[in-house]
N, C-alpha and C positions, 0 to 999 in steps of 0.2 A: 583958290581956284579948284573946281571939281575935276577929278581925275577921271579919265576914260580908259578902261582896260582894253588892250589889244591882244590879238593872237597872230602868230605868224601863219599866213595862209598859203603863200607861194614863194618859191625861190627860183629864178630862172634868168637866162641871158637877157640883158637889157635890150629892148627893141630899138631905143633911141642911141645908145652908145655901145658899139660893138665889143669893146674890150672889158665892159663892165657887166655887172649883174643887177637884178632888181629884186629886192625883197618886198613882198606885199604884206602889210599888216591890216587886220580887219578888226573893227570894234565888235566886242562881244555881243553887245545888245543893240545892234543897228546894221545898217547896210553899207556903211561907208568904208572905203579902203584907203590905205595910205601907202603909196608906192614910194620906195626909197632906193636910189641907185647907190650900189656899193662896189668895192673893188673885188677882184678875183680871189684874193687871199682871204678876205673876210667872208666872202660867200662860201668858200671852202670850209672855213672855221665853223660857220653855222651849220652847213650840210653834214660835216663829220659828226657834230653833237646830235643833230636831229636824227641821223641814221644809226646812232649808238655805235659808231665805229671806234675801234681802239687803235690809234697810231702806234707804231713801234717806239717812237720817242714823242714826249708830250709837245704839243703845239703851243704856241705863245699863250693862247687863251687857256689852255690846260695847266700850264705853268703858273699863271696868275691865279687860277682857282686853287691849285695846290698850296700856293703861298698864303691865300686868304684863309684856307681851311687849317693850315699849320698854326697860324696866329689867331685862330678862333674868331675869325671875322665873317660874319654871315651876310650874303648879298640878299637883302630883303625884297628890293624891287628896282626896276629901271624905269626912269621917266625920260621920255623925249620932251624936253622942256622949252625948246625954242626953235625958231625957223627964221634965219636971217640971209637975205640975198640967195635963197634957194638951198642953203646949207642947214641941215638939221643938227641940233645940239642935244646932248643927253647927259644924264647924271646917273651914277650908281649910288643907290641908297643902301648903305651898309650898317650893321649893328655889331658893336663891339662892347662887351661888358655893360649891356643895357643902353648905351649911348648911341645916338645916330651920327653917322659920318657920311658926308656927300662928296663923291669923287666926280670931277668933270671927265667925260669920255666922248670919243667920236661914237656916233649912233650905231655904226656897224659893229664896233667892238662891244659896245653895251649889249646889243642883241646876242652876240656870240657868248657872252658871259651869262645873260639871262637863260639861254638854252641849257648851258651847263649847270646852272644853279636850279633850274626849273622854277624860276621866280616870276611873278607877274611883270608885264610891260605896260606902261601907261603913257597917256599923252593928254594934252588939254584941248579944249573945244576950239580955241582960236587957231590951232595948228591944223586940225581937221578941216575947218572952215577955209583955210588958205591953200591946203595942199591935198585935201581928201578928194576922193571920187566916189560918186554914188554907184552902188552895185545895181545894175539893171538886168544882168544876166543871171541864169541859174548858178548855183554855188559851184558846181562841177567846172564851169567854164572859168571861174576865177582861179580855182586851184591849178588850172592848166592855162596860163597866160599864153597869148599867141607867141611862138618862138621866133627869134631872129634866124638869119640864115645859118649862123653857127649852131644854134640849138637844134635846127632841123638836121644838120649834119650829125650831131650827137644822137639824135633820135634814130637816124638811119644806121648808126653804129651799133646802137643797142638792139635794133631789129636784127642785125647780123648775129647777135648772141643766141638767137633761137636754134641755131644749127649746132650748138655745143651740147654735151651731155651734162647732167647735173654735177657729176664728178669733175669734168673739165672746168665748169663754172667755179666750183669751190677752189680748185687749184689756181685759176686765174685770179680770183679774188685775193687769195693770200699773196700771190705774186705782185699784184698792183698795190696792195697795202704796204708791202715791204719796200716798193719803189716810191711810196707816198703819193701815189696818183689817185687821190681821193675822188676826183670827178669820175674817172673810169670805174672805180670801185662802187660808186653810187649806181652807175648804170648796170653793173653785174648784179648788185644786190637787188635792184628793181626787178631784173629778169628772174632771179631766183624766187622773189616774193610773188611775181605774177604766176609762176608755175605752181607754187604751193597753193595759191588761191584757186587755181583751176582743179587742182587735185582735191582741195576741200570741198 
């Protein structure tokens, strides 16, 4: 079966399930998007790696990456290989001493590992046919999915960051990282990035 390469294009609160998040994958050479509902812990694990944050202690996915690195096992790619009863299935394709090893994985964990190893994410046509959505809006609209009530609250919270000085934001960022509140850390980092972009 031909593999279709995907990129992570958005990560947000799920509009349909308030306690969960949605990761949106987009095909590299096309306009289809594959939204997948994931748990809060897994969303945090993906966000921490995407934002290049360094937790005080390794998260579970960092620990697994460290273990693979120690035993010289390379994560070559992640394949979302099946969809049954609305549940996505994935495999980690690893290389050890020139041989391929396939490991079953939850899709959310596979994505968290792919971000850490900076390896490609693939799926198959039949999965995109069954669960993909066609992009009809401009790209910017997709990377900012319509937030749920909770996400809007988060946005309001991040807007309140504008009242703090750069020094205060740096201090707050260190504090929330030490408390392992990565969601708040992402909001503070976004505000710092926004200011730097305005200065540049």
